[in-house]
Structure formats: structure tokens, C-alpha cells
C-alpha positions, 0 to 999 in steps of 0.5 A: 678865818682860814678862808680869809687868810687864804684870800689875802695870800692869793691877792698878795701874789696877784698884786706882785705878779700884776705889778711885775707884768705891768712893769714889764709891759710899760717902761716905768720909772721907780716912782711910777712903779711905787705908785702902782704898788701903793694903789694895788696895796690900798685895793688889797686893804679895802678888799680884805676889809670887805672879806672880814665884814662878810665873815662877821656876817657869816658868824652872826648868821651861824650864831642866830641859827644856833639859837633858833629852835628846830621845826619839831621843837617849834611845833611841839611848843605850839601844840602845848600852847593849845593843849593838844598832842600829835594824835589830836592834830592827826585826828583834826586833820582827818576831820578836815578831810572828811568835812571838806569831802561833804561840802558841795555833795548833795547827799548831805544836808548843808546845815549839817555840814555847816555845823560840822565846820563850825565845830572845826572852826571853834577848835583851838587846833584850827589856829595852827598855821597848817589849818588856819587858812583851810578851815577859816577861809577856804572851807568857809568860802566853799560852804557859802558858795554851796547852793544846795538844791532840795531833794525833790520839788513839787510840780502840778500837772496841767492840761497837755502834760505827759511824763516825757514832757515834764522830765524834759523841762529845763527846771527838772531834768532837761531830758525826757528819757528820765521820765521813769524817775518821776513815774517811780516817785509817784506810783501812788498816783500814777497807775498808767504812765500814759495817763496823768491828769491836771491838778495832780501834784508830782514829786520831782526828785533829784537825779543821782549821778548814776541816773543822770549819766544813764539817761544822758547816754540814752538821749545821745544814743537815741536815733529817731525812726526814719520818716515813712516812705509812703 
């Protein structure tokens, strides 16, 4: 209210000064001067009403704010509604991070990770605003998009095959330098890596990230021998 009174006093001064300046700049009759004063007074009254209305809005907002719960109180009430405490919520938050890190990682079985997600989604804590979208939408979409490849596939050798060529196939590694992986996985059948036979069934395991990087580096650094000059 003090600010409104101050505005009213200042506006009165402005009216007085403006009227005098106006009267000095223009040779006004008494009636003209009075009409100008009436107009400015009416303008002051209207502006004062607007100021009062704004102050009422400010007071109402302050009253509303005073009646609102603090964020901490709201969260405490939410936790009580789902029968959890801060320690439970912190533990749940960590579980989400752990399961999220497994999604898309072929070192884990998709069905096992899916089961862990279902456990999270069925927990009432997942209904909290902090977790709902992450658990029920983002993680679910990531799981559905996870096209997990089998740990290994089987390949039947045909005439003319060799380990380099098998490793180089696009459906396998796309890189002939990775042939030792096939050799090691099938040592029970391969006595000499230069000798394989039709109808042998080889396991073609997935490459680890380390193996993939190592053999890709070997492929890029490979420089074929220059053609013979003979």
C-alpha cells in the first residue's frame, strides 16, 4: 500500500507541473485550464484504480503462496502415499541406472533385462514424477528397439570355403582378419586352419568390442605386397 500512496503523490505532482507547463506554453482561458485539470484528475483516478487492482492481485498471490506446501513437504507426502521413504527412492533411482545401462548391451540377455524392467515398472515408486516417463516410456521404447543378436550362429562349410572368406562374409564379421576367432571357437574340428572341409558346422561367435577394434585396425593398416617386377 505504501507504494501505491507514493505513486499517487508522485502522479499528483506530475499533474500539477504538467498543468502549469501546459498553461505557460499556451495562452489558456480559465475554463480551458480547469478542463485540462479535470481531464488529468480523471486520468489520475483511473490509474489509481489500476494500481489498487494490481496491489490486490499481488496480495492474492502472496496469500496463495503462503498456503502452498513446500517442495520438500510435497515430496514427503507423495512418498508416504506410496509407502516409501527417501532411502527407498534413492535405491530405486540406482536400480533404474543399473537396468538402463544393460539395455542394448549384448553382454546381458534381453529377457533377463526385460524381467528387471518389469520389476521396476510394477513398483509403486515408478509412479513418482521423477521416474514415470523414464521407466514406463523411455526404457520401454529402448527395450522394444533392442534387437539382440545371438551369442553365436552356426555356419555349414561349403566347397571352396576358407576361414578368411568365412570371416569376411557380411553376415559374419565383414573382416577376413577376424578368422582366428572362428578357428579358436572350433578347435575341436579344425586341426589345421588351412584345411577345412565341406559339411563341417562351425560356430561363429560374436566379436567383443575389443576384438572388433583390433581386427578393424589390422584391416585398415594392411598394405598388400607390391606386384612382382618379373
